C-alpha positions as CSV (number, residue, x, y, z in Angstrom):
1,M,-11.0,-23.7,14.6
2,W,-13.3,-22.0,12.2
3,Y,-11.3,-21.9,9.0
4,A,-12.4,-25.2,7.5
5,F,-16.0,-24.5,8.3
6,I,-16.0,-21.0,6.8
7,D,-14.1,-22.2,3.8
8,A,-16.8,-24.7,3.1
9,Q,-19.4,-21.9,3.4
10,Q,-17.4,-19.8,0.9
11,R,-17.3,-22.7,-1.5
12,L,-21.1,-23.1,-1.2
13,A,-21.5,-19.3,-1.8
14,R,-19.4,-19.6,-5.0
15,A,-21.5,-22.6,-6.2
16,M,-24.8,-20.7,-5.6
17,A,-23.5,-17.5,-7.2
18,G,-22.0,-19.4,-10.1
19,G,-25.3,-21.1,-10.8
20,V,-27.1,-17.8,-11.1
21,L,-24.4,-16.2,-13.1
22,S,-24.2,-19.0,-15.5
23,E,-27.9,-18.5,-16.2
24,S,-27.2,-14.8,-17.1
25,G,-24.1,-15.6,-19.1
26,S,-21.5,-14.3,-16.6
27,A,-18.7,-16.2,-14.9
28,P,-17.7,-15.2,-11.4
29,G,-14.1,-16.3,-11.9
30,A,-13.4,-14.8,-15.2
31,Q,-11.4,-11.6,-15.4
32,A,-13.8,-10.1,-17.9
33,A,-16.6,-10.1,-15.3
34,W,-14.8,-7.5,-13.3
35,L,-14.8,-5.0,-16.1
36,S,-17.4,-5.8,-18.7
37,T,-19.9,-3.1,-19.5
38,E,-21.6,-5.1,-22.3
39,Q,-23.9,-7.1,-20.0
40,A,-25.7,-6.5,-16.8
41,V,-24.2,-8.0,-13.7
42,D,-26.3,-10.2,-11.5
43,A,-26.4,-7.9,-8.4
44,F,-27.4,-10.5,-5.8
45,S,-24.8,-13.0,-6.9
46,Y,-21.9,-10.6,-6.7
47,W,-23.1,-9.3,-3.4
48,L,-23.1,-12.9,-2.1
49,L,-19.6,-13.5,-3.3
50,R,-18.3,-10.3,-1.9
51,S,-20.1,-10.6,1.5
52,A,-18.8,-14.2,1.9
53,C,-15.2,-13.3,0.9
54,A,-15.8,-16.1,-1.7
55,F,-14.0,-14.7,-4.7
56,E,-12.0,-17.5,-6.2
57,R,-9.6,-15.1,-7.9
58,T,-8.4,-11.7,-6.8
59,P,-9.7,-8.8,-9.0
60,P,-7.0,-7.8,-11.4
61,F,-5.6,-4.3,-11.7
62,A,-6.5,-4.3,-15.4
63,I,-5.1,-0.8,-16.1
64,H,-4.8,-0.6,-19.8
65,S,-4.5,3.1,-20.2
66,V,-4.7,6.4,-18.2
67,L,-5.7,9.9,-19.0
68,A,-2.7,12.2,-18.9
69,N,-2.5,15.8,-20.3
70,D,-5.9,15.4,-22.0
71,S,-4.8,12.3,-23.9
72,R,-4.8,8.5,-23.4
73,V,-1.5,6.9,-22.5
74,A,-1.3,3.1,-22.9
75,V,0.0,1.1,-19.9
76,E,1.8,-2.2,-19.9
77,E,1.7,-4.4,-16.8
78,S,4.4,-7.0,-16.1
79,V,5.8,-9.1,-13.2
80,V,9.5,-8.3,-12.7
81,A,10.1,-10.3,-9.5
82,S,8.1,-13.1,-7.9
83,P,9.5,-14.5,-4.6
84,A,7.3,-16.6,-2.4
85,L,6.1,-13.6,-0.4
86,G,4.5,-12.0,-3.5
87,A,5.4,-10.2,-6.7
88,L,6.7,-6.9,-7.8
89,L,4.5,-5.5,-10.6
90,R,5.7,-2.9,-13.1
91,F,3.3,-0.6,-14.8
92,K,5.0,1.1,-17.7
93,R,3.6,4.0,-19.7
94,K,3.8,3.4,-23.4
95,P,5.2,4.9,-25.5
96,P,7.9,6.1,-23.1
97,T,8.3,9.8,-22.5
98,S,11.3,11.6,-24.1
99,S,14.4,11.9,-22.0
100,A,13.7,15.6,-21.4
101,D,10.4,14.8,-19.9
102,E,11.4,11.6,-18.1
103,K,10.5,11.5,-14.4
104,L,11.8,9.0,-11.9
105,P,9.5,6.0,-11.3
106,V,7.6,5.3,-8.0
107,L,7.8,2.1,-6.0
108,L,4.5,1.9,-4.2
109,C,4.7,-0.3,-1.1
110,A,1.3,-1.7,-0.4
111,P,0.4,-2.4,3.2
112,L,0.2,-6.1,4.2
113,A,-2.8,-5.4,6.5
114,G,-5.4,-7.8,5.3
115,H,-6.1,-6.4,1.8
116,H,-4.8,-7.4,-1.6
117,S,-2.8,-4.6,-3.2
118,V,-5.5,-4.2,-5.9
119,M,-7.3,-2.0,-3.4
120,L,-4.7,0.6,-4.5
121,R,-5.8,0.5,-8.1
122,E,-6.9,4.1,-8.1
123,T,-3.7,5.1,-6.4
124,V,-1.7,3.4,-9.2
125,E,-3.8,5.0,-12.0
126,T,-3.2,8.4,-10.5
127,L,0.5,8.0,-10.2
128,L,0.7,6.7,-13.8
129,Q,-0.5,10.1,-15.1
130,E,3.2,11.1,-15.2
131,R,5.4,8.3,-13.9
132,D,6.0,4.6,-14.3
133,V,5.0,2.7,-11.1
134,F,6.2,-0.5,-9.4
135,V,3.8,-2.1,-6.9
136,T,4.4,-4.7,-4.2
137,D,1.7,-7.4,-4.7
138,W,1.9,-9.5,-1.5
139,A,0.8,-13.2,-1.7
140,D,-2.1,-14.6,0.3
141,A,-0.4,-16.7,3.0
142,R,-2.8,-19.6,2.4
143,D,-1.3,-20.0,-1.1
144,V,2.4,-20.1,0.1
145,P,3.7,-23.6,0.9
146,R,5.0,-24.1,4.4
147,E,8.5,-24.9,3.1
148,A,8.8,-21.3,2.0
149,G,9.4,-20.4,5.6
150,P,7.6,-18.6,8.4
151,L,7.0,-15.4,6.4
152,S,8.2,-13.1,9.2
153,L,8.3,-9.3,9.3
154,D,12.1,-9.6,8.7
155,D,11.3,-11.6,5.5
156,Y,9.1,-8.7,4.2
157,V,11.8,-6.1,5.0
158,R,14.3,-8.1,3.0
159,A,11.8,-8.5,0.2
160,L,11.4,-4.7,0.0
161,E,15.2,-4.3,-0.1
162,S,15.3,-6.8,-3.0
163,F,12.4,-5.0,-4.8
164,V,14.2,-1.7,-4.6
165,G,17.2,-3.2,-6.2
166,T,15.0,-4.8,-8.9
167,A,13.3,-1.5,-9.7
168,R,16.7,0.3,-9.7
169,A,18.0,-2.2,-12.2
170,F,15.7,-0.7,-14.8
171,G,18.0,2.4,-14.9
172,S,16.8,4.9,-12.3
173,P,16.5,5.3,-8.6
174,V,12.9,5.2,-7.3
175,H,10.7,7.4,-5.2
176,V,9.5,5.0,-2.5
177,V,6.0,5.6,-1.3
178,A,4.7,3.5,1.7
179,I,1.1,3.4,2.8
180,C,-0.2,2.7,6.3
181,Q,1.5,-0.3,7.9
182,A,4.0,-0.6,4.9
183,S,5.7,2.5,6.3
184,V,7.4,0.5,9.0
185,P,9.1,-2.2,6.9
186,A,9.7,0.3,4.0
187,L,11.5,2.8,6.3
188,A,13.6,-0.1,7.8
189,A,14.4,-1.3,4.3
190,A,15.4,2.2,3.1
191,A,17.6,2.6,6.2
192,L,19.4,-0.7,5.7
193,L,19.9,0.1,2.0
194,A,21.3,3.5,2.8
195,K,23.6,2.0,5.4
196,D,24.9,-0.5,2.9
197,D,24.8,2.0,0.0
198,T,23.8,-0.7,-2.5
199,A,20.6,0.6,-4.0
200,P,20.1,4.4,-3.9
201,I,16.6,5.7,-3.3
202,A,15.5,9.0,-4.7
203,S,13.2,9.8,-1.7
204,V,10.9,8.2,0.9
205,S,7.3,9.2,1.4
206,L,5.2,7.8,4.2
207,L,1.4,8.1,4.1
208,G,-0.5,7.5,7.4
209,G,2.1,5.1,8.7
210,P,2.3,4.0,12.4
211,I,6.0,4.9,13.0
212,D,5.4,5.6,16.7
213,T,2.0,4.4,18.0
214,R,2.8,5.9,21.5
215,L,1.8,9.3,20.0
216,N,-1.9,10.0,20.2
217,P,-3.0,6.4,20.2
218,T,-6.2,5.5,18.3
219,V,-8.8,2.9,19.2
220,T,-6.9,0.5,16.9
221,D,-3.6,1.2,18.7
222,R,-5.1,0.8,22.2
223,F,-6.8,-2.5,21.3
224,A,-3.5,-3.9,19.8
225,S,-1.4,-2.8,22.8
226,S,-3.8,-3.8,25.5
227,H,-4.0,-7.5,24.5
228,T,-1.0,-9.8,24.8
229,L,0.5,-11.7,21.8
230,Q,-0.7,-14.9,23.4
231,W,-4.3,-13.5,23.4
232,F,-4.1,-12.8,19.7
233,H,-2.6,-16.2,19.1
234,D,-5.4,-17.9,20.9
235,N,-8.2,-15.8,19.4
236,A,-7.2,-14.7,16.0
237,I,-5.0,-17.4,14.5
238,D,-6.2,-20.4,12.5
239,L,-4.9,-23.3,10.5
240,V,-5.1,-23.3,6.6
241,P,-7.0,-26.4,5.5
242,P,-6.5,-28.5,2.3
243,P,-6.5,-28.1,-0.6
244,Y,-4.7,-24.8,-0.4
245,R,-0.9,-24.8,-1.1
246,G,-0.3,-23.4,2.4
247,A,-2.3,-26.2,4.1
248,G,-1.0,-26.5,7.7
249,R,0.2,-22.9,7.9
250,L,-1.0,-20.8,10.8
251,V,-2.5,-17.5,9.6
252,Y,-4.6,-14.6,10.6
253,P,-7.5,-15.3,8.3
254,G,-9.0,-12.8,5.8
255,F,-12.5,-13.5,7.0
256,I,-11.6,-12.2,10.5
257,Q,-10.0,-9.1,8.9
258,Q,-13.2,-8.5,6.9
259,A,-15.3,-8.6,10.1
260,A,-12.8,-6.3,11.9
261,L,-12.9,-3.8,9.0
262,F,-16.7,-3.7,9.0
263,A,-16.7,-3.3,12.8
264,A,-14.1,-0.5,12.6
265,H,-15.4,1.3,9.5
266,P,-19.1,0.4,8.9
267,E,-19.7,3.7,7.1
268,R,-17.2,3.0,4.4
269,H,-18.6,-0.5,3.7
270,L,-22.2,0.7,3.7
271,R,-21.2,3.7,1.4
272,L,-19.6,1.3,-1.1
273,E,-22.6,-1.0,-1.1
274,A,-25.1,1.9,-1.3
275,D,-23.3,3.3,-4.3
276,Y,-23.4,0.0,-6.1
277,W,-27.1,-0.8,-5.4
278,S,-28.4,2.7,-6.2
279,R,-26.7,2.7,-9.5
280,W,-27.9,-0.8,-10.3
281,L,-31.5,0.0,-9.4
282,A,-31.3,3.2,-11.4
283,G,-30.3,1.3,-14.5
284,D,-26.8,2.9,-14.6
285,I,-25.0,-0.3,-15.7
286,S,-21.7,1.4,-16.5
287,G,-21.8,3.2,-13.1
288,A,-22.8,0.0,-11.3
289,Q,-19.9,-1.8,-12.9
290,Q,-17.4,0.9,-11.7
291,A,-19.0,0.8,-8.2
292,L,-18.9,-3.0,-8.2
293,R,-15.2,-2.9,-9.1
294,T,-14.4,-0.6,-6.2
295,A,-16.5,-2.6,-3.7
296,N,-14.9,-5.8,-4.9
297,E,-11.4,-4.4,-4.5
298,Y,-12.2,-3.3,-0.9
299,A,-13.6,-6.8,-0.2
300,A,-10.5,-8.6,-1.6
301,V,-9.0,-9.7,1.7
302,L,-6.1,-12.1,2.3
303,D,-4.6,-14.3,5.0
304,M,-1.5,-13.0,6.8
305,A,1.0,-15.5,8.2
306,E,0.9,-15.8,11.9
307,C,4.6,-14.9,12.2
308,Y,4.2,-11.6,10.3
309,F,1.0,-10.7,12.1
310,L,2.5,-11.2,15.6
311,D,5.8,-9.6,14.6
312,M,3.9,-6.4,13.6
313,L,2.0,-6.4,16.9
314,R,5.2,-6.8,18.8
315,V,7.5,-4.4,16.9
316,V,5.0,-1.6,16.2
317,F,2.3,-1.7,19.0
318,H,4.0,-3.4,22.0
319,E,7.7,-2.7,22.0
320,H,7.9,0.3,19.6
321,L,11.3,-0.9,18.4
322,L,11.6,1.4,15.4
323,P,11.3,4.8,17.1
324,R,13.5,3.5,20.0
325,N,16.2,2.4,17.6
326,L,16.1,-1.1,19.0
327,W,15.0,-3.0,15.9
328,S,17.3,-5.6,14.2
329,V,16.4,-7.3,10.9
330,A,18.1,-10.6,10.3
331,G,20.9,-9.5,12.7
332,R,21.3,-6.0,11.2
333,Q,20.6,-3.0,13.3
334,V,18.0,-0.6,11.8
335,R,19.5,2.9,12.1
336,I,17.2,5.6,10.7
337,A,20.1,8.0,11.0
338,A,21.5,6.2,7.9
339,L,18.8,8.0,5.9
340,R,20.5,11.4,6.5
341,D,21.0,12.0,2.8
342,T,17.5,10.6,1.7
343,P,14.7,13.2,1.2
344,L,11.7,12.5,3.4
345,C,8.1,13.4,3.0
346,T,5.4,12.5,5.5
347,I,1.6,13.0,5.0
348,E,-1.1,12.6,7.6
349,G,-4.9,13.2,7.5
350,D,-6.3,15.3,10.3
351,S,-9.3,12.9,10.6
352,D,-7.3,9.7,10.4
353,E,-9.0,7.2,12.7
354,I,-6.3,4.5,12.3
355,T,-3.0,6.3,12.5
356,G,-2.9,9.0,15.2
357,A,-1.7,12.6,14.8
358,G,2.1,12.8,14.7
359,Q,2.7,9.0,14.3
360,T,4.0,9.5,10.8
361,H,5.5,13.0,11.1
362,C,7.7,11.8,13.9
363,A,9.9,10.1,11.3
364,H,11.6,13.5,10.8
365,A,12.8,13.5,14.4
366,L,14.4,10.0,14.1
367,Y,17.4,11.4,12.2
368,E,19.0,14.7,11.5
369,A,18.7,15.1,7.8
370,S,21.3,16.7,5.6
371,P,20.6,20.4,5.1
372,M,21.0,19.8,1.4
373,R,18.1,17.4,1.0
374,P,14.4,18.3,1.0
375,R,12.1,17.4,3.9
376,R,8.4,18.0,3.9
377,Q,5.4,17.1,6.2
378,F,1.9,17.7,5.0
379,T,-1.3,17.5,7.1
380,V,-4.4,17.2,4.9
381,E,-7.6,18.7,6.3
382,Q,-10.9,16.8,6.3
383,C,-9.0,13.6,5.4
384,N,-9.4,10.2,7.0
385,H,-7.1,7.2,6.6
386,Y,-8.5,5.9,3.3
387,D,-8.7,9.4,1.9
388,L,-4.9,9.5,2.0
389,F,-4.7,7.1,-1.0
390,I,-8.2,6.7,-2.5
391,G,-10.8,9.2,-3.5
392,P,-11.1,13.0,-4.0
393,R,-8.7,14.0,-1.2
394,W,-6.0,11.7,-2.6
395,R,-6.4,13.1,-6.1
396,D,-6.9,16.8,-5.2
397,A,-4.6,17.2,-2.2
398,V,-2.3,14.3,-1.4
399,Y,-1.1,13.5,-4.9
400,P,-0.3,17.1,-5.8
401,A,1.7,17.4,-2.6
402,L,3.7,14.3,-3.5
403,C,4.3,15.7,-7.1
404,E,5.5,19.0,-5.6
405,F,7.9,17.1,-3.3
406,W,9.3,14.9,-6.1
407,R,9.9,17.8,-8.4
408,E,11.8,19.5,-5.6
409,V,13.9,16.4,-4.9
410,E,14.8,16.0,-8.6
411,H,15.6,19.7,-9.0
412,T,17.8,19.6,-5.9
413,A,19.6,16.5,-7.1
414,L,20.4,18.2,-10.4
415,E,21.7,21.3,-8.6
416,I,23.9,19.2,-6.4
417,R,25.4,17.3,-9.4
418,R,26.1,20.5,-11.3
419,P,29.7,21.9,-11.2
420,P,29.9,24.7,-8.6
421,R,30.0,28.3,-9.7
422,A,31.5,30.9,-7.5
423,A,28.9,33.5,-8.5
424,R,25.9,31.4,-7.6
425,G,27.3,28.9,-5.1
426,S,26.3,30.8,-1.9
427,A,22.8,31.7,-3.1
428,S,22.2,28.2,-4.4
429,R,23.3,26.6,-1.2
430,K,21.0,28.9,0.8
431,R,18.0,28.0,-1.4
432,R,18.7,24.3,-0.9
433,E,19.1,24.7,2.9
434,A,15.9,26.6,3.1
435,A,14.1,23.9,1.1
436,A,15.5,21.2,3.4
437,K,13.8,22.6,6.6
438,P,11.1,20.1,7.6
439,S,8.3,22.7,7.2
440,A,4.8,21.7,8.4
441,V,2.1,22.5,5.9
442,R,-1.7,22.1,6.2
443,I,-3.5,21.4,3.0
444,S,-7.2,22.4,2.9
């Protein structure tokens, strides 16, 4: 179809931009170009690369330190697992905190919905203020050889199960946080692990996840459910051309996703571009570099394997298998009831245009949780989908709510492990049972 033609245009854009950047001393493929503040960036060339989805390399996280408690904390990034589907990245604070101050790490499940996980850089930086962070960094399907398999939704669920075990091997259970579409495979992986009791999870938090798209369907939900899988196959799937390692693989191309994102959220795209250009024209080179980095991360799209793409449409938008308890992963029934002893937190934005109201909070109704485990549901006011994990609403409302939930989980776990005392047993139990009620809180 169009893949080979558009790929040729992207290569041409890279060549044109590279020629201009070489004149100014910059290199579009070098990591330093994403962060350097020592030289001016050629605005037109980077705009051309971004608009054409022509980046040869994905922008790196490049988180070297974070500000925590008014001091700089160094951060070390490493790859701790690297299956064909992607990598599990570990961001470790250094030096490590004392055992008295140590907090359980977070496993951040990035959505495989057309963006590279680097779009969550700000999310990771915020979480690193007090905890180590693991991040799922999914591979671009065009770079995965066909012999690696079809890359189905089942494959990604099993990868998440493996990642939880890998993170757990570093010594502590993890708080799993799943964003947007990642909520579906993450909840399934957590349920399967809880059933097998092989890798305990400290808690599960779902942010703007389409657990049940039958509830208050959005424009995105209605579009996905009103077209057949065959229609998507005929109109949105293309073949990866040489010389990519995944040549011959059928994919939902990143360039289609970029066009869909612009059509669905033109205001966000234009706001990012306006911020970059206004700072550039005002001579604010440092500010322009920061705006450039954010815009590039948003524009870093990837190809999704056809099998995964159609699986998500079928499981989430057409057949609603998860909320109906009809989903099986590699022959294993996904039973959310197995999460009875796993604390759950759901967070929605009241202006979320992608995930409808109640689609995430409904996870609480899928199982009857233990009265001894915390459950929380937060609705953030004046918060759209992206605000749930990027920007001021994420930093000032969502992140504090998560921290409050995690502190409660860890405190409750300590109380449960303590030897019972007759004098305080009844009162302690009542406090825990009150904390476990799935209270609905609106955050202004």
